PDB file with one MODEL, atoms N, CA, C and O in Angstrom:
MODEL        1
ATOM      1  N   MET A   1      10.263  -1.079   6.234  1.00  0.00           N
ATOM      2  CA  MET A   1       9.657  -2.097   5.403  1.00  0.00           C
ATOM      3  C   MET A   1       8.260  -1.646   4.993  1.00  0.00           C
ATOM      4  O   MET A   1       7.396  -1.450   5.847  1.00  0.00           O
ATOM      5  N   ALA A   2       8.038  -1.484   3.720  1.00  0.00           N
ATOM      6  CA  ALA A   2       6.751  -1.027   3.200  1.00  0.00           C
ATOM      7  C   ALA A   2       5.729  -2.168   3.227  1.00  0.00           C
ATOM      8  O   ALA A   2       6.065  -3.338   3.040  1.00  0.00           O
ATOM      9  N   LEU A   3       4.492  -1.791   3.462  1.00  0.00           N
ATOM     10  CA  LEU A   3       3.399  -2.760   3.433  1.00  0.00           C
ATOM     11  C   LEU A   3       2.994  -3.046   1.994  1.00  0.00           C
ATOM     12  O   LEU A   3       3.196  -2.215   1.108  1.00  0.00           O
ATOM     13  N   ASP A   4       2.432  -4.205   1.768  1.00  0.00           N
ATOM     14  CA  ASP A   4       1.955  -4.587   0.447  1.00  0.00           C
ATOM     15  C   ASP A   4       0.824  -3.651   0.014  1.00  0.00           C
ATOM     16  O   ASP A   4      -0.097  -3.387   0.788  1.00  0.00           O
ATOM     17  N   VAL A   5       0.894  -3.156  -1.211  1.00  0.00           N
ATOM     18  CA  VAL A   5      -0.095  -2.209  -1.733  1.00  0.00           C
ATOM     19  C   VAL A   5      -1.504  -2.802  -1.708  1.00  0.00           C
ATOM     20  O   VAL A   5      -2.460  -2.098  -1.383  1.00  0.00           O
ATOM     21  N   LYS A   6      -1.645  -4.070  -2.041  1.00  0.00           N
ATOM     22  CA  LYS A   6      -2.968  -4.709  -2.044  1.00  0.00           C
ATOM     23  C   LYS A   6      -3.543  -4.780  -0.635  1.00  0.00           C
ATOM     24  O   LYS A   6      -4.756  -4.673  -0.455  1.00  0.00           O
ATOM     25  N   PHE A   7      -2.684  -4.958   0.361  1.00  0.00           N
ATOM     26  CA  PHE A   7      -3.116  -4.966   1.754  1.00  0.00           C
ATOM     27  C   PHE A   7      -3.632  -3.585   2.161  1.00  0.00           C
ATOM     28  O   PHE A   7      -4.680  -3.474   2.797  1.00  0.00           O
ATOM     29  N   ILE A   8      -2.903  -2.548   1.799  1.00  0.00           N
ATOM     30  CA  ILE A   8      -3.318  -1.185   2.140  1.00  0.00           C
ATOM     31  C   ILE A   8      -4.645  -0.842   1.468  1.00  0.00           C
ATOM     32  O   ILE A   8      -5.464  -0.132   2.052  1.00  0.00           O
ATOM     33  N   GLU A   9      -4.869  -1.333   0.256  1.00  0.00           N
ATOM     34  CA  GLU A   9      -6.116  -1.048  -0.464  1.00  0.00           C
ATOM     35  C   GLU A   9      -7.350  -1.573   0.255  1.00  0.00           C
ATOM     36  O   GLU A   9      -8.433  -1.010   0.096  1.00  0.00           O
ATOM     37  N   ILE A  10      -7.217  -2.637   1.042  1.00  0.00           N
ATOM     38  CA  ILE A  10      -8.392  -3.182   1.731  1.00  0.00           C
ATOM     39  C   ILE A  10      -8.599  -2.573   3.117  1.00  0.00           C
ATOM     40  O   ILE A  10      -9.646  -2.770   3.733  1.00  0.00           O
ATOM     41  N   LEU A  11      -7.598  -1.832   3.608  1.00  0.00           N
ATOM     42  CA  LEU A  11      -7.744  -1.188   4.910  1.00  0.00           C
ATOM     43  C   LEU A  11      -8.536   0.114   4.780  1.00  0.00           C
ATOM     44  O   LEU A  11      -8.552   0.750   3.726  1.00  0.00           O
ATOM     45  N   ALA A  12      -9.193   0.491   5.879  1.00  0.00           N
ATOM     46  CA  ALA A  12      -9.927   1.752   5.934  1.00  0.00           C
ATOM     47  C   ALA A  12      -9.742   2.353   7.320  1.00  0.00           C
ATOM     48  O   ALA A  12      -9.467   1.639   8.284  1.00  0.00           O
ATOM     49  N   CYS A  13      -9.892   3.642   7.411  1.00  0.00           N
ATOM     50  CA  CYS A  13      -9.801   4.325   8.692  1.00  0.00           C
ATOM     51  C   CYS A  13     -10.906   3.796   9.620  1.00  0.00           C
ATOM     52  O   CYS A  13     -12.077   3.808   9.239  1.00  0.00           O
ATOM     53  N   PRO A  14     -10.562   3.339  10.812  1.00  0.00           N
ATOM     54  CA  PRO A  14     -11.573   2.818  11.733  1.00  0.00           C
ATOM     55  C   PRO A  14     -12.590   3.875  12.185  1.00  0.00           C
ATOM     56  O   PRO A  14     -13.718   3.536  12.542  1.00  0.00           O
ATOM     57  N   LYS A  15     -12.197   5.132  12.169  1.00  0.00           N
ATOM     58  CA  LYS A  15     -13.088   6.191  12.633  1.00  0.00           C
ATOM     59  C   LYS A  15     -14.101   6.611  11.569  1.00  0.00           C
ATOM     60  O   LYS A  15     -15.300   6.659  11.842  1.00  0.00           O
ATOM     61  N   CYS A  16     -13.627   6.917  10.358  1.00  0.00           N
ATOM     62  CA  CYS A  16     -14.526   7.483   9.342  1.00  0.00           C
ATOM     63  C   CYS A  16     -14.727   6.572   8.128  1.00  0.00           C
ATOM     64  O   CYS A  16     -15.538   6.877   7.253  1.00  0.00           O
ATOM     65  N   LYS A  17     -13.998   5.460   8.073  1.00  0.00           N
ATOM     66  CA  LYS A  17     -14.101   4.461   6.996  1.00  0.00           C
ATOM     67  C   LYS A  17     -13.552   4.935   5.650  1.00  0.00           C
ATOM     68  O   LYS A  17     -13.847   4.335   4.617  1.00  0.00           O
ATOM     69  N   SER A  18     -12.765   5.999   5.654  1.00  0.00           N
ATOM     70  CA  SER A  18     -12.145   6.499   4.416  1.00  0.00           C
ATOM     71  C   SER A  18     -10.898   5.695   4.071  1.00  0.00           C
ATOM     72  O   SER A  18     -10.400   4.915   4.883  1.00  0.00           O
ATOM     73  N   THR A  19     -10.407   5.896   2.860  1.00  0.00           N
ATOM     74  CA  THR A  19      -9.191   5.220   2.428  1.00  0.00           C
ATOM     75  C   THR A  19      -7.988   5.767   3.192  1.00  0.00           C
ATOM     76  O   THR A  19      -8.030   6.857   3.761  1.00  0.00           O
ATOM     77  N   ILE A  20      -6.921   4.978   3.186  1.00  0.00           N
ATOM     78  CA  ILE A  20      -5.693   5.384   3.846  1.00  0.00           C
ATOM     79  C   ILE A  20      -4.530   5.237   2.875  1.00  0.00           C
ATOM     80  O   ILE A  20      -4.649   4.579   1.842  1.00  0.00           O
ATOM     81  N   ARG A  21      -3.410   5.855   3.217  1.00  0.00           N
ATOM     82  CA  ARG A  21      -2.190   5.691   2.434  1.00  0.00           C
ATOM     83  C   ARG A  21      -1.024   5.585   3.408  1.00  0.00           C
ATOM     84  O   ARG A  21      -1.092   6.063   4.540  1.00  0.00           O
ATOM     85  N   GLU A  22       0.035   4.957   2.948  1.00  0.00           N
ATOM     86  CA  GLU A  22       1.222   4.784   3.787  1.00  0.00           C
ATOM     87  C   GLU A  22       2.120   6.004   3.651  1.00  0.00           C
ATOM     88  O   GLU A  22       2.345   6.500   2.547  1.00  0.00           O
ATOM     89  N   ASN A  23       2.627   6.480   4.771  1.00  0.00           N
ATOM     90  CA  ASN A  23       3.552   7.605   4.803  1.00  0.00           C
ATOM     91  C   ASN A  23       4.607   7.286   5.860  1.00  0.00           C
ATOM     92  O   ASN A  23       4.364   7.467   7.053  1.00  0.00           O
ATOM     93  N   ASP A  24       5.761   6.819   5.435  1.00  0.00           N
ATOM     94  CA  ASP A  24       6.833   6.372   6.330  1.00  0.00           C
ATOM     95  C   ASP A  24       6.321   5.272   7.247  1.00  0.00           C
ATOM     96  O   ASP A  24       5.928   4.209   6.765  1.00  0.00           O
ATOM     97  N   SER A  25       6.315   5.497   8.543  1.00  0.00           N
ATOM     98  CA  SER A  25       5.872   4.467   9.486  1.00  0.00           C
ATOM     99  C   SER A  25       4.462   4.738   9.996  1.00  0.00           C
ATOM    100  O   SER A  25       4.109   4.365  11.115  1.00  0.00           O
ATOM    101  N   TRP A  26       3.662   5.394   9.156  1.00  0.00           N
ATOM    102  CA  TRP A  26       2.276   5.716   9.524  1.00  0.00           C
ATOM    103  C   TRP A  26       1.329   5.381   8.374  1.00  0.00           C
ATOM    104  O   TRP A  26       1.720   5.411   7.207  1.00  0.00           O
ATOM    105  N   LEU A  27       0.087   5.063   8.714  1.00  0.00           N
ATOM    106  CA  LEU A  27      -0.995   4.968   7.737  1.00  0.00           C
ATOM    107  C   LEU A  27      -1.870   6.186   7.982  1.00  0.00           C
ATOM    108  O   LEU A  27      -2.334   6.405   9.101  1.00  0.00           O
ATOM    109  N   VAL A  28      -2.095   6.975   6.945  1.00  0.00           N
ATOM    110  CA  VAL A  28      -2.768   8.270   7.083  1.00  0.00           C
ATOM    111  C   VAL A  28      -4.135   8.237   6.413  1.00  0.00           C
ATOM    112  O   VAL A  28      -4.254   7.861   5.247  1.00  0.00           O
ATOM    113  N   CYS A  29      -5.164   8.632   7.153  1.00  0.00           N
ATOM    114  CA  CYS A  29      -6.519   8.727   6.623  1.00  0.00           C
ATOM    115  C   CYS A  29      -6.566   9.841   5.582  1.00  0.00           C
ATOM    116  O   CYS A  29      -6.015  10.921   5.798  1.00  0.00           O
ATOM    117  N   GLN A  30      -7.220   9.583   4.458  1.00  0.00           N
ATOM    118  CA  GLN A  30      -7.286  10.550   3.365  1.00  0.00           C
ATOM    119  C   GLN A  30      -8.463  11.511   3.465  1.00  0.00           C
ATOM    120  O   GLN A  30      -8.598  12.403   2.627  1.00  0.00           O
ATOM    121  N   ASN A  31      -9.311  11.349   4.464  1.00  0.00           N
ATOM    122  CA  ASN A  31     -10.429  12.264   4.688  1.00  0.00           C
ATOM    123  C   ASN A  31      -9.886  13.481   5.428  1.00  0.00           C
ATOM    124  O   ASN A  31      -9.409  13.353   6.555  1.00  0.00           O
ATOM    125  N   SER A  32      -9.951  14.654   4.815  1.00  0.00           N
ATOM    126  CA  SER A  32      -9.368  15.860   5.424  1.00  0.00           C
ATOM    127  C   SER A  32     -10.071  16.253   6.720  1.00  0.00           C
ATOM    128  O   SER A  32      -9.460  16.902   7.570  1.00  0.00           O
ATOM    129  N   ALA A  33     -11.325  15.882   6.893  1.00  0.00           N
ATOM    130  CA  ALA A  33     -12.037  16.186   8.138  1.00  0.00           C
ATOM    131  C   ALA A  33     -11.569  15.290   9.284  1.00  0.00           C
ATOM    132  O   ALA A  33     -11.663  15.679  10.448  1.00  0.00           O
ATOM    133  N   CYS A  34     -11.074  14.114   8.971  1.00  0.00           N
ATOM    134  CA  CYS A  34     -10.602  13.151   9.983  1.00  0.00           C
ATOM    135  C   CYS A  34      -9.084  13.250  10.088  1.00  0.00           C
ATOM    136  O   CYS A  34      -8.560  13.756  11.081  1.00  0.00           O
ATOM    137  N   GLY A  35      -8.386  12.775   9.080  1.00  0.00           N
ATOM    138  CA  GLY A  35      -6.938  12.908   8.989  1.00  0.00           C
ATOM    139  C   GLY A  35      -6.116  12.208  10.058  1.00  0.00           C
ATOM    140  O   GLY A  35      -4.970  12.594  10.286  1.00  0.00           O
ATOM    141  N   LEU A  36      -6.652  11.199  10.716  1.00  0.00           N
ATOM    142  CA  LEU A  36      -5.877  10.504  11.735  1.00  0.00           C
ATOM    143  C   LEU A  36      -4.731   9.721  11.118  1.00  0.00           C
ATOM    144  O   LEU A  36      -4.812   9.273   9.974  1.00  0.00           O
ATOM    145  N   GLN A  37      -3.659   9.560  11.892  1.00  0.00           N
ATOM    146  CA  GLN A  37      -2.499   8.788  11.480  1.00  0.00           C
ATOM    147  C   GLN A  37      -2.373   7.595  12.417  1.00  0.00           C
ATOM    148  O   GLN A  37      -2.399   7.744  13.639  1.00  0.00           O
ATOM    149  N   TYR A  38      -2.236   6.411  11.829  1.00  0.00           N
ATOM    150  CA  TYR A  38      -2.122   5.179  12.597  1.00  0.00           C
ATOM    151  C   TYR A  38      -0.707   4.647  12.464  1.00  0.00           C
ATOM    152  O   TYR A  38      -0.182   4.566  11.354  1.00  0.00           O
ATOM    153  N   PRO A  39      -0.074   4.279  13.587  1.00  0.00           N
ATOM    154  CA  PRO A  39       1.316   3.823  13.524  1.00  0.00           C
ATOM    155  C   PRO A  39       1.449   2.426  12.922  1.00  0.00           C
ATOM    156  O   PRO A  39       0.531   1.608  12.978  1.00  0.00           O
ATOM    157  N   ILE A  40       2.619   2.189  12.347  1.00  0.00           N
ATOM    158  CA  ILE A  40       3.001   0.851  11.896  1.00  0.00           C
ATOM    159  C   ILE A  40       4.161   0.447  12.804  1.00  0.00           C
ATOM    160  O   ILE A  40       5.219   1.074  12.776  1.00  0.00           O
ATOM    161  N   ARG A  41       3.964  -0.602  13.610  1.00  0.00           N
ATOM    162  CA  ARG A  41       4.990  -1.042  14.553  1.00  0.00           C
ATOM    163  C   ARG A  41       5.457  -2.444  14.169  1.00  0.00           C
ATOM    164  O   ARG A  41       4.650  -3.369  14.069  1.00  0.00           O
ATOM    165  N   ASP A  42       6.731  -2.592  13.959  1.00  0.00           N
ATOM    166  CA  ASP A  42       7.318  -3.879  13.583  1.00  0.00           C
ATOM    167  C   ASP A  42       6.625  -4.485  12.367  1.00  0.00           C
ATOM    168  O   ASP A  42       6.434  -5.699  12.294  1.00  0.00           O
ATOM    169  N   GLY A  43       6.247  -3.628  11.408  1.00  0.00           N
ATOM    170  CA  GLY A  43       5.607  -4.084  10.183  1.00  0.00           C
ATOM    171  C   GLY A  43       4.124  -4.390  10.306  1.00  0.00           C
ATOM    172  O   GLY A  43       3.520  -4.912   9.369  1.00  0.00           O
ATOM    173  N   ILE A  44       3.520  -4.068  11.469  1.00  0.00           N
ATOM    174  CA  ILE A  44       2.112  -4.357  11.710  1.00  0.00           C
ATOM    175  C   ILE A  44       1.351  -3.047  11.925  1.00  0.00           C
ATOM    176  O   ILE A  44       1.692  -2.286  12.830  1.00  0.00           O
ATOM    177  N   PRO A  45       0.321  -2.768  11.109  1.00  0.00           N
ATOM    178  CA  PRO A  45      -0.473  -1.556  11.307  1.00  0.00           C
ATOM    179  C   PRO A  45      -1.286  -1.658  12.602  1.00  0.00           C
ATOM    180  O   PRO A  45      -1.940  -2.668  12.864  1.00  0.00           O
ATOM    181  N   VAL A  46      -1.230  -0.606  13.391  1.00  0.00           N
ATOM    182  CA  VAL A  46      -2.016  -0.548  14.628  1.00  0.00           C
ATOM    183  C   VAL A  46      -3.227   0.341  14.319  1.00  0.00           C
ATOM    184  O   VAL A  46      -3.166   1.563  14.457  1.00  0.00           O
ATOM    185  N   MET A  47      -4.314  -0.291  13.905  1.00  0.00           N
ATOM    186  CA  MET A  47      -5.502   0.438  13.441  1.00  0.00           C
ATOM    187  C   MET A  47      -6.507   0.623  14.580  1.00  0.00           C
ATOM    188  O   MET A  47      -7.676   0.254  14.462  1.00  0.00           O
ATOM    189  N   LEU A  48      -6.032   1.197  15.676  1.00  0.00           N
ATOM    190  CA  LEU A  48      -6.872   1.492  16.836  1.00  0.00           C
ATOM    191  C   LEU A  48      -6.998   3.005  16.971  1.00  0.00           C
ATOM    192  O   LEU A  48      -5.994   3.716  16.941  1.00  0.00           O
ATOM    193  N   ILE A  49      -8.209   3.493  17.119  1.00  0.00           N
ATOM    194  CA  ILE A  49      -8.423   4.938  17.236  1.00  0.00           C
ATOM    195  C   ILE A  49      -7.647   5.496  18.425  1.00  0.00           C
ATOM    196  O   ILE A  49      -7.131   6.612  18.362  1.00  0.00           O
ATOM    197  N   GLN A  50      -7.563   4.722  19.512  1.00  0.00           N
ATOM    198  CA  GLN A  50      -6.839   5.175  20.709  1.00  0.00           C
ATOM    199  C   GLN A  50      -5.340   5.346  20.457  1.00  0.00           C
ATOM    200  O   GLN A  50      -4.684   6.108  21.168  1.00  0.00           O
ATOM    201  N   GLU A  51      -4.799   4.664  19.477  1.00  0.00           N
ATOM    202  CA  GLU A  51      -3.376   4.737  19.152  1.00  0.00           C
ATOM    203  C   GLU A  51      -3.078   5.781  18.069  1.00  0.00           C
ATOM    204  O   GLU A  51      -1.913   6.080  17.806  1.00  0.00           O
ATOM    205  N   ALA A  52      -4.097   6.325  17.452  1.00  0.00           N
ATOM    206  CA  ALA A  52      -3.925   7.280  16.354  1.00  0.00           C
ATOM    207  C   ALA A  52      -3.568   8.668  16.896  1.00  0.00           C
ATOM    208  O   ALA A  52      -3.822   8.997  18.055  1.00  0.00           O
ATOM    209  N   LYS A  53      -2.976   9.454  16.020  1.00  0.00           N
ATOM    210  CA  LYS A  53      -2.721  10.862  16.365  1.00  0.00           C
ATOM    211  C   LYS A  53      -3.212  11.722  15.210  1.00  0.00           C
ATOM    212  O   LYS A  53      -3.265  11.264  14.069  1.00  0.00           O
ATOM    213  N   PRO A  54      -3.572  12.973  15.507  1.00  0.00           N
ATOM    214  CA  PRO A  54      -4.042  13.866  14.428  1.00  0.00           C
ATOM    215  C   PRO A  54      -2.926  14.123  13.419  1.00  0.00           C
ATOM    216  O   PRO A  54      -1.745  14.143  13.766  1.00  0.00           O
ATOM    217  N   LYS A  55      -3.321  14.316  12.180  1.00  0.00           N
ATOM    218  CA  LYS A  55      -2.362  14.632  11.107  1.00  0.00           C
ATOM    219  C   LYS A  55      -1.702  15.968  11.415  1.00  0.00           C
ATOM    220  O   LYS A  55      -2.368  16.939  11.774  1.00  0.00           O
ATOM    221  N   SER A  56      -0.393  15.997  11.270  1.00  0.00           N
ATOM    222  CA  SER A  56       0.329  17.244  11.566  1.00  0.00           C
ATOM    223  C   SER A  56       0.533  18.090  10.342  1.00  0.00           C
ATOM    224  O   SER A  56       1.123  19.168  10.428  1.00  0.00           O
TER     225      SER A  56
ENDMDL
END
């Protein structure tokens, strides 16, 4: 289930405050120096740095 585009537009990476984009079941930071990926669980973005993983 994809997230609403307007909702994603207001979200930002908690670590570096850059924009994010949806990629399957992850929200990916667009800052190449940061690049963290945040999981989407049961349709809810988990925007916690502790839950993020580095971009692969």
